[in-house]
Each structure stands twice: as structure tokens, then as C-alpha cells.
C-alpha positions in Angstrom: -32.1 -33.7 6.0 -34.0 -32.8 3.1 -33.4 -35.2 0.4 -30.9 -33.4 -2.7 -32.6 -33.9 -6.3 -31.1 -34.0 -9.0 -31.1 -32.0 -12.0 -29.2 -30.4 -14.6 -27.0 -27.2 -14.1 -26.2 -26.1 -11.3 -28.9 -25.8 -9.0 -28.5 -23.6 -5.8 -30.8 -25.3 -3.7 -28.3 -28.2 -4.1 -25.4 -26.5 -3.7 -26.7 -25.7 -0.3 -28.2 -28.7 0.6 -24.1 -30.2 0.6 -23.0 -27.1 2.4 -25.4 -28.5 4.8 -24.2 -31.8 4.4 -20.4 -30.4 5.1 -21.6 -28.6 8.4 -23.2 -31.5 9.9 -20.2 -33.3 9.3 -17.5 -31.1 10.5 -19.5 -28.9 13.1 -18.1 -30.6 15.8 -15.1 -30.0 15.7 -14.8 -26.8 14.4 -16.6 -25.6 16.9 -14.5 -26.9 19.4 -11.6 -25.5 16.9 -13.3 -22.6 17.5 -13.7 -22.7 21.2 -9.9 -23.4 21.8 -9.0 -20.3 19.7 -10.9 -18.1 22.0 -9.6 -19.6 25.0 -6.3 -19.5 23.8 -6.6 -15.3 22.8 -8.7 -14.4 26.7 -5.2 -15.8 28.2 -2.9 -14.7 26.6 -5.7 -11.0 26.9 -5.3 -12.3 31.0 -1.7 -12.6 31.1 -0.2 -9.3 30.0 -3.3 -7.8 32.1 -1.5 -9.9 34.5 2.0 -8.5 33.9 0.5 -5.4 34.2 -0.5 -5.5 37.6 2.0 -7.1 39.3 4.6 -4.5 37.8 2.9 -1.4 38.6 3.6 -0.2 34.9 0.4 -0.8 33.4 1.3 -0.6 29.4 -1.3 0.9 26.9 -4.3 -1.2 26.0 -2.8 -1.2 22.7 -0.3 -3.9 22.9 -2.2 -6.2 24.7 -3.7 -6.2 21.7 -1.0 -6.7 19.6 -0.3 -9.6 20.9 -4.4 -11.0 21.0 -4.4 -10.1 17.3 -1.4 -11.3 16.2 -2.2 -14.7 17.4 -4.9 -14.5 16.4 -4.1 -14.5 12.8 -1.4 -17.1 13.3 -4.4 -19.1 13.9 -6.8 -18.1 12.1 -4.1 -19.4 9.1 -3.1 -22.4 10.4 -6.2 -23.2 11.9 -7.9 -22.7 8.4 -4.7 -25.1 6.6 -6.1 -27.7 9.1 -10.0 -27.3 9.0 -9.0 -27.3 4.9 -7.5 -30.0 5.2 -10.4 -31.9 6.1 -13.3 -30.9 4.9 -12.8 -34.2 2.0 -11.6 -36.1 4.3 -14.7 -39.4 3.1 -12.8 -39.7 -0.1 -9.6 -41.0 1.6 -11.5 -43.9 3.9 -13.3 -46.8 1.7 -16.8 -47.1 4.4 -17.8 -43.2 3.4 -15.7 -41.9 -0.3 -18.4 -44.6 -2.1 -21.0 -41.5 0.3 -19.2 -38.6 -1.2 -18.6 -39.5 -4.8 -22.3 -40.4 -5.3 -24.3 -37.3 -3.6 -26.8 -36.2 -6.5 -24.9 -33.3 -6.9 -21.9 -32.0 -9.6 -18.2 -31.7 -8.6 -19.3 -27.8 -8.9 -21.2 -28.3 -6.6 -19.0 -30.1 -4.8 -16.2 -27.9 -4.8 -18.0 -24.9 -4.2 -19.7 -25.9 -1.4 -15.9 -26.9 0.3 -14.7 -23.9 -0.8 -17.3 -21.5 0.5 -16.8 -22.8 4.0 -13.4 -23.9 4.5 -12.4 -19.9 3.2 -15.3 -17.3 2.2 -17.2 -18.0 5.4 -14.7 -18.6 7.6 -12.2 -15.7 6.6 -15.7 -13.6 7.2 -16.2 -14.8 10.4 -12.5 -15.0 11.7 -10.9 -11.9 10.6 -13.8 -9.7 10.8 -14.4 -10.9 14.5 -10.6 -10.4 15.4 -10.6 -7.0 13.7 -14.0 -5.7 15.7 -11.8 -6.8 18.5 -8.2 -5.3 17.4 -10.5 -1.6 16.9 -12.0 -2.8 21.1 -8.2 -3.5 21.9 -6.7 0.0 21.1 -5.5 -0.7 17.7 -5.6 0.5 14.3 -6.4 -2.9 12.6 -5.8 -1.2 8.6 -6.7 -3.8 6.0 -4.1 -2.7 3.6 -0.4 -3.2 3.9 0.9 0.4 2.7 2.5 1.4 5.6 4.7 -1.3 5.9 7.1 0.4 3.5 7.2 3.4 6.0 10.2 4.4 7.8 7.9 5.8 10.1 5.4 2.5 11.3 2.5 2.4 13.9 3.8 -0.6 16.3 0.2 -0.9 17.2 -1.1 -1.8 13.1 -2.2 -4.8 12.0 -1.8 -5.5 8.5 -4.7 -7.4 7.5 -4.5 -7.7 3.8 -0.7 -9.4 3.7 -2.3 -12.2 6.2 -5.7 -13.2 4.3 -3.7 -13.0 1.0 -1.1 -16.0 2.3 -4.2 -18.0 3.7 -5.5 -17.8 0.1 -2.6 -19.0 -1.9 -2.0 -21.2 1.3 -5.8 -21.9 2.1 -5.0 -23.8 -2.2 -2.4 -25.9 -1.7 -4.1 -27.7 1.4 -7.8 -27.8 0.1 -6.5 -29.3 -3.2 -3.8 -31.8 -0.7 -7.6 -32.1 0.8 -8.8 -33.9 -2.1 -4.8 -36.0 -3.2 -3.9 -37.3 -0.6 -6.1 -40.6 1.3 -5.7 -39.9 5.6 -3.7 -37.6 7.5 -4.2 -34.9 4.7 -1.9 -32.2 7.1 0.4 -33.8 7.2 0.7 -34.8 3.5 0.0 -31.5 2.8 2.6 -29.9 5.0 5.6 -32.3 3.7 4.4 -31.7 0.0 4.9 -28.0 1.1 8.9 -28.5 3.0 10.5 -31.3 -0.1 8.8 -28.1 -2.5 10.6 -25.3 -1.0 13.4 -27.8 -0.3 13.8 -29.0 -3.9 13.3 -25.4 -5.2 15.9 -23.6 -2.9 18.5 -26.5 -4.4 17.5 -25.9 -7.9 17.9 -21.9 -6.9 21.5 -22.4 -5.5 22.7 -25.1 -9.1 21.1 -21.9 -11.5 22.6 -19.4 -9.4 26.3 -21.2 -9.2 25.8 -22.2 -12.9 24.9 -18.7 -14.7 26.9 -15.9 -12.0 29.5 -18.2 -10.5 28.1 -18.4 -6.7 25.4 -17.1 -4.3 27.2 -14.1 -3.6 27.6 -12.7 -7.4 24.4 -13.3 -8.5 22.5 -11.9 -5.0 24.8 -8.9 -7.3 23.2 -9.1 -10.0 20.8 -9.6 -9.2 20.0 -6.7 -7.0 20.8 -4.3 -9.5 19.3 -5.2 -12.6 16.1 -5.7 -10.6 13.7 -2.9 -8.9 13.2 -3.0 -5.7 10.4 -0.5 -4.8 7.9 -1.3 -2.1 4.6 -0.7 -4.3 6.7 -2.9 -6.8 7.1 -5.6 -4.7 4.1 -5.1 -3.0 2.4 -5.9 -6.1 3.8 -8.7 -7.3 3.4 -10.1 -4.1 -0.4 -9.8 -4.0 0.0 -11.1 -7.7 1.8 -14.1 -6.7 -0.5 -15.3 -4.1 -3.9 -14.7 -6.5 -2.2 -16.4 -9.4 -1.2 -19.9 -6.7 -4.3 -19.4 -5.4 -6.0 -19.8 -9.1 -4.1 -22.4 -10.1 -4.3 -24.6 -7.4 -8.3 -24.3 -7.0 -8.1 -24.6 -10.9 -6.3 -27.9 -9.7 -8.1 -29.2 -7.4 -11.6 -28.9 -9.2 -9.8 -31.2 -12.0 -8.7 -33.9 -8.9 -12.2 -34.2 -7.8 -13.3 -35.0 -11.4 -11.2 -36.4 -11.2 -12.2 -38.8 -8.7 -15.6 -38.4 -9.0 -15.6 -40.5 -12.4 -12.7 -42.8 -11.3 
């Protein structure tokens, strides 16, 4: 690997060298995971094909496509979370922490390189392949989720945008976990998420009980005062997910800065 030259400001050459370094350190487990995911999807497709032959009632090819793409998008999310959780695993080991922290590259370059691999390139490759496979298997992998609110929904439609937005938000959380925790980053981040939702649920119940006189009364009052227009709900969901991503990416950058200084 080429020597990374130390220069002031953001260096494209130095950034690409950090990207290459992350790739070299993680490529083996990433490729194994990718191959395992493909194997699972092929198995699901073959099981659907086998059932069609045994039952002598072939279902449309799009039914197999729904199963394959549905599982594929699930693997895209959770596989991505696991991949992201380990991108800064060097920080959790005393033997390797100094290597990443003293690497002659700026915090921004390290941050951007990790984000590029674990989010941008990962999403382009995986979602792009799933989209193409969906078309080949006869389903309608539309980009938006507008039709999900239509009373007559095409059952062969897979809504990629909502999945990508969910991954965008949660990726940033696991990205922070990869920097903040030392070892077992995925499990610790997952536990933190669970504890957060438990705490949020308890606080919500207390708030509704105190100010609305109970859960049932509170829900009725809430429903009466809020407009549950499908388009508003969709836009609200998009704004919240993008907001979460921006917030946690900012916190991730700050945490990486703090560890760099420490």
C-alpha cells in the first residue's frame, strides 16, 4: 500500500488511501457475508420453484420475486448494520487502536472513507442488484412508497425508498456505535437501541397518563388533533429519518474527533 502523505486540508489521494485501507482490512468478511446473502436468496428462489413443481400449480414468477427481494432488503438492512458496526473495530483493541488514531489522515478523511464504504457504495451495490433482480423476476420494484397508501395496492410492488431511508437513519446509529463502543459494537449498539425505546415508551405512557388521563383517552385526543393524511405521514417519516441520520452522523464525527485527540 502506498504511503499516505500528510498534507493540510482534505486530500483526495489520502482519502482514497484510507478507503483502500478499510477495504483491505475488511474485504474477507464482507465478501463472505455477501456470498452468504446470495446463497440465502438463491435457496429461497429454489424452494419456491420446488413447491411450484410439487403442487403442479405454478404461481407467477413474481411471487418468487416478492420472497427473494423481500428477504434481500431485510438482509441489506441488518447485514449493513453489522458491517457498519465493525468498520472502526480497531479502536476497540489496544494493539490496533494506535494504528488508526495515528494514521496520517484527518478525522474528516477517516470519517468520510468509512461512510463511503459502509453506506454509499454498499447501498449502490446491494440495492442496485436487488432492483435488477426484482425486474428479472417479474415484480415492480418501484422507487417510492407513494402507492403503499393506495387502497388498491399492487401486491407485486416492493417499495425501496422506505427501506433505504430506514437504513439511512439506523446506519448512522450503528456508525456512532462503531466509534463509541470498544468491542462487540453491534450487540452493544443494539442493546442501546432497545433500552432507548423501552425508556421512551415508559416516558410516553407517563406523559399521556398525566396530561390526558389515560392511554385510551390520550389516543383519542391525539387522533382528533392531528391530521393523519397519508402524504403528511410519508413526508413526516422522511424528515424524521433524514434528521436522525444527520444528527447521529454529526455525533459520530465529534466522537471520532474526541478519540483522535485522546
